[in-house]
N, C-alpha and C positions, 0 to 999 in steps of 0.2 A: 397244403398242409404237409409238413415233413413227417414221414413215417419211418419207423425203425426197421431195419432189415431183419429178416428171419435169423434168429440165434443171437441177435445183438440187443443189449439192454437199452431201454429208452433213454433219451438224452437227459431227461430230468433225473432219472434214476442214477445215471453216471455222475451227474453233478452232485447229487445227494451223497453218493458213495465217496467221492473225493473230498467233500466237505467233512464227512464223518472221519475219514482218514486223517485229515488235518487236525480235527479235534482230538482224536486219539493220540496223535504225536505230541500235540500241545500238552495233553494230560500227562503223558509219559515224561516229558521234559520237566513239568512241575514236580512230579513225584520222584524224579531221578535223585535229587539230593537226599531225600528221606531214605530211599533204597540204598544209597551208598553208605549212609550212616548205619543202617541196619546191618549191612554186610560186614562193615568194619568192626562195629562195636557189639554186635549181637551174634550173628552167625559165625563170624571169624573166631571169637573165643570159644564157641561151642565146638567147632571143628578142631581147634587146638586142644581142647579138653579131651576129646576122643583120641587124638593122636598121642598126647602126653601120658594118658592112662596106660598105654602099652609100651612105655619107655622106662628107662632107669634114671630119669631126670632127678637130679639132686643138687643141693647147694654146697655140699662138702664131699671130700673124697675123690676117688678116681672118676666116679660117674659124673661129677660136675665138669670134668674136662672134656669128656666125650659122650655125647648122647647116643644111646643104642636102643634099638628095638628089642624088647624082651618078651613080646607076645603076651601070654596069659600068666606070666610069673607073678605080677603084682596081685592079680585076683586070687591066685593059689595061696600066696602069702596072707592075704586078707582073711580068707575063709579058714585058715589054720591058726589064726590069731585069736586066743580066747577073749581078749579085750574087745574084739570086733563083735562077737556074739553078745557080750555084755552091753555094748553100746546099742545094738539092735533092740534088745529087751528094754533098755532105758528109753529109747526113742519111742517105742510102741506104748509103753506105760505113760510117758509124757504126752503123747498124742491123744490117747484115749481119755485121760483124766483132765487134761488141759483144754483140748479142743472140743472133743465130742461131748463129754459130760459137763465140762465147765462152761466154755464160751457158748457152745451151741444151746444148751439147755437154759443157761442164765440169760442169754440174749433173747430167747423166745419168751421167757417168763417176764422179763422187763418190757418187751414189746406188747405183750398181752395186758400187763398192768397199766401201760400208758395208752392203750387203745381206747378211744371214745372218752378220754379224760379232757379236762380243761386245758387250754393252751398254756396257762401259767404253770400247771402241774407238769406238763410234758417238757416245758423249757427248763424247769428246775432239775428234774431227774435227768433229763438229757444232758444238761451241762455238767452235772456231777459225773456221769458215766463217761462222757466224752473227754473229760480231763485226763483219765488214764490212757485213752487211745492216742491223744496228741502229744503225750509226754514221751520223749525219746527213751529208747530201751536202756541206755546207760544210766539215765536219771532214775528210771524205774528200779533198776538194780540197786542203786545207792539208797533209794527210799526204803526198799524192803530189807536191805542190809541193816539199816538203822532200826527197822521195825522188828526184825527177827534176831538181832544180835543179843549177846548175853545180858547186856544192860539196856536193851532197847525198849521200845514202846510196849510191845506185847508182854514181855516179862514184867515191866513196871505195872501194867494193868493187872496181871496175875498176882503180883505181890500185894496189891491193894485188897484182894479177897483172901489173902492168906495162903496162896499156892506157891510152891517152890518154883524158881526160875528153870527154864528148859533151854538146853543148847539146841535151838531149832535147826540151825544150819549144819550142825554136826550129827544130831540124832535123827532129824527128819528133813534131810536136804531135798529130796524129790518133792515132798509135800510143799516145801517152801517155794521152790521154783514154779510149781504148778499154780499155787495161789497167786504168785506175782504175775504170771502170764495171763491168768484169767482176769485179773484186775486190769491188765494192760490192754487186752484184746477183745473184751466182751462188747464194747461199744459198736464194733463193726457188725457183729451178729444182730445186735439190737436194731441198728439202722436198716439192715437188710429185711428183717422181719416186720419192722414198722411199715416199710414201703409195700411189702407183700400183703400185710393185713389190710392196708388201705384199699387194695383191689378186690377184696372179698365182698360180694354183694350183701348189703344189709338185709335185703328181702329174704334171702335164703336162711340166714340166721334167725330172723324173726319168725319165719314159717316153722322152723325146727323147734323154736321155743314154744310156739302155740301148740305144736303136736306133743309137747311134754318132754322134749329132749333135755337132759341135764347139761350143765356147763361142760363137763368132761366129754359127754357124747357129742356135743356140738364141736368141740375142739378136735376130737379123734376122728369123727366121721365126716365132718364138713370142712372145717378150717384147714387142717393139715393136708388133706388130699388136694385142696384147691391151691395151696401154696407149695406143693411138692417140688416144683421146679426151683423155687427160691431156696428151699431146704437143701437140695442137692448142690446148688451153686455155692451156698454159704459153707456147706461141709467141705467141699473141694477146696475153696479158697483158704479157709482157716486151717485146714489140714496141711496144705502146702506151706503156708506161712509158719505153722508150728514145726513141721519137719525141718525147715531151714533155719529155725531160730538159733542164734549163736550168741549175740552180744549179751542178752539178759542172763543166760545161764553162765557164761564165762565170767562176767563181771560179778555175779552173785556168789557162785561157788567154785568157779574154775574147773568144773567137771567133778569136783570132789564132794566130800572127802573120799580119797581113793579114786574110784571110778563110779561112784554111786549115782552121779548126775552127768556122766559123760555120754551124751547123746552123739549121734553120728556126726553132726557138724563140729562138735568139740573134739571128737576123736580124729576127724579129718584134719583139723587145725593142728593138733598135737603131732600128727605124723608128718604133715607138710612143712610146718614152720617152727616146730620145736625139735623134731628129729631130722628136719631138712630133707625128707624124702618126698619130693614134689610129685614124682610119678606115682608113688604109692598113695599119696593123698588125693591125687586127681582120680585115681581108680575108685577110691571111696566115694567121691562126689558122683560118679556115674551110677554107683549102686544106690545112692540116695535119690538120684533122679528116677531110677527104675522103681524104687519103692513108692515114690510120689505118684507115678503113672499107675501102678497097680492099685494103690489106695483109691485114686480117683475113679478108676474103672469099676472097682468093687462097689463104691457108693452108687454109681449110675446103674449098675446091674441090679443091685438089691432093691433100689427104689424104682426101677423100671422106667427111667426117664430117657426119652429119645434125644440123641444129640445130632 
């Protein structure tokens, strides 16, 4: 019987190691096209974004002829621009009322109302809510433009009860875009919470009900703590989606009237593609990315969820 020398791995072990090496190489070869696509179309643009944010890149003027590194000049100009601070406030207002209060709360309420209901009821309500989610943003913008316009559906309904028409998109532009985004995005939160509520043990809720806990106590002390991970995940996802929302706002109000609905994505578009200052606009996108990271970490820290 052949024995391995001292300090030498057994023959079977060596064969197994070489076989594992071939398997790893084969796996790498299969994954190589995906990695190449990620490097070219994902990591490549990210690196270029960081580079262009520190340049004077422009589509017009002398800067369009010669790209130069300008250091922190773009960021200094951004923080001294009063419209930037206005867009920050608009973005936070839109985030709080559209994502946190609107989509998050309404999605949870709908999921709770549909929990333990008949399949027919869930399908009917789910289909109605999902209609808004699957509708493209540009179509949603036209729907709510027709709804909020001077002679639109809402003013027509108000006129039937003797109320004066309101210029919603002019007098309450932020309210209008918040309502439109809530209608468009609530279905995602509803689906997340439906899946989470399905994992809550019925025995725990029944025991709490027998002990005399009210519906609010069961929700606050049992249901929400047990789905805390889903709550954080949903908050992060809808917040990032809301922070980057552009098409709906731009098509509905264009950031106006004035700058009343000019959130950071709209402000970035105006600077990059209306004023043609691409380096300036790219720097704004990095600030938007930083805000998204901060918001996500705040959620995780406040709800004390491990990642």
